[in-house]
N, C-alpha and C positions, 0 to 999 in steps of 0.2 A: 305354359309356366314349366311343364317339366325338362323341356329342352333347355331352357336354360341353365339348368341346375350343375350340368359338366365344364360347362365355361364357367361360370361361377366360382365351382370350386378348383378349377386351374387358376383362378384370380389369387384366390386365397393361398392357396399355396406357392405362388409366385410370389406373391408378398412374403411369406413365411421363409421361403429362400433365400430371397434379400438381407431378409434380417439375420437371418445364419453368416449369411456370406460377410456382409459389412461387418458384423459383432466378429467374424474368424480375424480379420483384417490388424482386430484391437493391437495383438501381439507383433506384429510386425512394424507396425507404424511406430512403436513404442522402441522397438529395439534398434530403430534407423535412429530415431531420436536420441536415444541415448548414446548413440554412436557420431552424433554430433557433438556432445560432452553436455547436455541437457541432465539433471538430475531426476534422479525416479521419481522425488515427491516433486517436484516441480510438472514432471508430465503432468503425475497425475491431478495436481491443481488446473494444468492449464485445460486437461481433458473436461472436468467438472465445470471450471468457468467460461468454457466456450457454450457450454450445454445450459448453463444458467442464465447466459446473455441471452438466447435466445427465447428461452420457455419463461424466466419470470415475468418479462413483459406481459407475453400472452396471455399468464396466467392471470398478472393484476387486471389487465384489459376487460378479461371474460369472466372471471372466478371471484372478483373483488370482495363481493357478498360474504361468498364461503370462507372465504380469508380470514374475512373483520370475525365471523361470527366462532371462530376457533374457543374452542375450550383453552385452559391455561395446560390441562392434563394432555391435551390433543398437540398443545405446542411442545410441550416437554417430550413427548414420545418421536414428534416430528426430529427434533432437534437429537434424540438417540439416534435415531434412523438413519440422520446424517452422519452424524459421528462414528456409526458404523461402518455403514458408506464409503464413510474418507478414508477411513483405515484398513476398508478391504481395499480398495484402489493401492492405496501408500504400501501395501504389505506385497500385493500380486506383481506391482509394476516394477517394486523393487528385486521380486525375484527373477524377473527374467535378465538382469544383469548380471545374475549367478547360475541358474542351470538352464536345460532345456527349453523350447517352446512347449514340446511336444508336455515334457516332467511337468511344465509349470502348468498349464492350461487345464492340463486332467487332474490336477491335484486341486487348484484352484476351484475347479468343478465340483466338489465336495460338499458344495452347500446344504442341498438337501439330507446330506448324511449327518451332517451336524446339526440340522433343524431337529430330526428324528433325536439323537442323543440329547439335545436341548428341550427336547419337550419332556424327555422320557426323565431327568435328573430335575428339571425345576418344575414340570407342572405334574409328573407324575402321571403321565401316560408311559403305560408300559406297551413295549414293540413286539407286536406279534411276530410270530416265526416267519413271514416272508419278509417283514423289515428286519427283520433280524437278521437273516442270512444276507440281505443286501447289504449292510452295514460294516458285516462280517469279511465281505468280498470286497467292498470298496478300501475295508481296513488292510486286508491283505495284498491287494494291487497296492496301495500307497508305500507298503512297507518294503514289497517289491523292487518299488522305480529308487527308493532312498536308498537301498541297498546296494542296488545297480550304483548309485550316482556316488554312494562313498566310497567308494574303489577309485572314484574321475578325480576326488579330491575333494577338501572339506567344503570350497566355494560350492559346489554342486550339491552337497547335502545342505548348506544356508540357505539356498536358494530353493528347496524343497519344503524346508522348514516354514519360507515365508508366504510359500504360496498354499501350503496349507494352513497358516494364520490368516490369510484371504478368504479363503473356502470359510474358519470360523467365524470370520465378521459380518461376511454375506448372510449367515445363518442367522447373526442379533437385528441384522437389515430386514430378512424375510419374517421374521417370528413376530418384529413389530408392524412389519405392513399388512401382516394380517390383521390385526388387530385394527389401524387406522383406517387402510381401504374400504372397510364396512360404514365410515362415518363421510370419508372423503373421496369427493373425486379424483379421477385418474389423473386430468389436466391441472390439479390442483394440488395432488399430492408429490407427483413428481418433482416438478421445480422447485417446490420449498425443499424437498429432502436431498435433489443436488446441489442447492442455493448451501445449506448448512454442509453438506459433504464439504465443498469447497472452502466454506470459511475455515471448517476444522483443518483441510489440508494447508490453507496458508497459516494458520498457526502453529502447525509443525514445522512449516518452513521457517516459520520466522525461530522458533527453537532451538530450530538444527542449524540455524546460520546461514541457509543454501537461497540462493538470490530467485524469484521469480523471472526477473529479467536480467538481460543483458546477454541472451544466446543467439544463437548466429539465426538469419533468415531462414535457413532451409529447417534448423529446428522448428521456429514457430510455426510454418506449414506443415510438418508434419503432426503437431499436437493440433492446430485447425484441422486438419484432415480427421486427426482422432474424435475429436470433440463433435465434430458434424456426421462423420460417417458412421463409428461402431455405435458412439454415443447417442446420438439422436435418429439416423436411418436407421440403424438396427437394432436397436429395443425400441423405438417408436413401432417400428414394424413387425416386431413381435409382439406386440401388447394390442397393435390393430387386428393382429390373427385371432388372438384370443377370444375377440368378437364373434366369429363364423367357426372357430373350427374350437374342438374340445380341449381344455387344459394337460387332458394325460396326453394328446396326440402332441400337443405344440412343445410339452417339456418333453417328450423321446425325441423330436426332431432338433433340440435343440444339443441333444446329445452329441449331434455332430459337429459342432463346433471344434471340440481338441482336436477331430480329426482332421478338420481342414485347415486348423489351424498350424498342425504338422506339416501335412501336403504344402501348403503356402510356405512355410519356413524352410523346407527342403527345398523348393523350387526356385525361390527368392532367398534366401539366406545362405543355401547350400549347407544347412544344419542336418547333421545324421541323425538318422533316426536309429537309435540301439535296438536290439531285440529285448530286453530286459525290459525295455521301456515301451515296447509295443506288447508282451505280456501282462504286463504289470498296468497299464493304459486301460487293454481291454478289460482286466479284472473290477478295475475303478467302475468303467462305464457302465458294465453289466450289472454292480451292485447299486450303483445310482438308479439306473433303470427299473431296478427290481424293487428298490426301496421306493420308488416314485411309485411306480404302478398300485403297490401296497397304500402307500399314503392316500394318494389320489382317490381309488376306491374306495377308501374306507376301511379297508381289510386288514393294515397296517398294526392297529393297536389293540393290545389286549382288553378282556372284559372285564 
């Protein structure tokens, strides 16, 4: 049995690598869909629509009793979680129309930092010194990226702010997920949240007067790939890996996503990666790493 573990470990690591790589292609597919003239809100809606179309029938077929037994409180929390998820995709995908892939993906990855801040402000959970250090490093990195982008024009700064907003929305999604996931299976939770997130984006589309339909075949192909690849394959692989690898290890490996996305943008989109973005991004990722280790180790909170 002991001889099987190295091979099994390689399988788990390969699955995790597939998940990170698939998620890293999201920004590239979004940029290409935007180039086809599809609005950012429509791209976000289609991403969750494709994923929901696959997952909701499966959830209803396999988790029908669990879904029917949901309390009103859980239904409300799921709706709120989906709202945050939809707004996250709306803000982050919109940011890619204004700033670089590197800046956008790094700043949108600050969700764990906002979770720590939210827990401090709203749950009265005082951050310990290690967690505070991570927050300060990530904040300094974000300021460095935004300061450099400010010199490149207001559009780049707007993109940075939208990406940060996306990171903040993820925090709400994660905080709620911590509460609901203890009572609901993953195969029931994820489809319901994706579905409510999709409905949120559909409502935003209607309010903004932007069309969901009427786009080019290439644009539809790109958002189909976005929903099946980064959303289904990527996120499913990451969740699968959590069954076999520690949450600490998985959370650290996921920090490779901004790096991989930036490299892909350089290779596929010929997008320049500036020195300030590299320096600021390194600070942000280091801060997230430190904060995540403190949070997951249980040492990030003060007594």
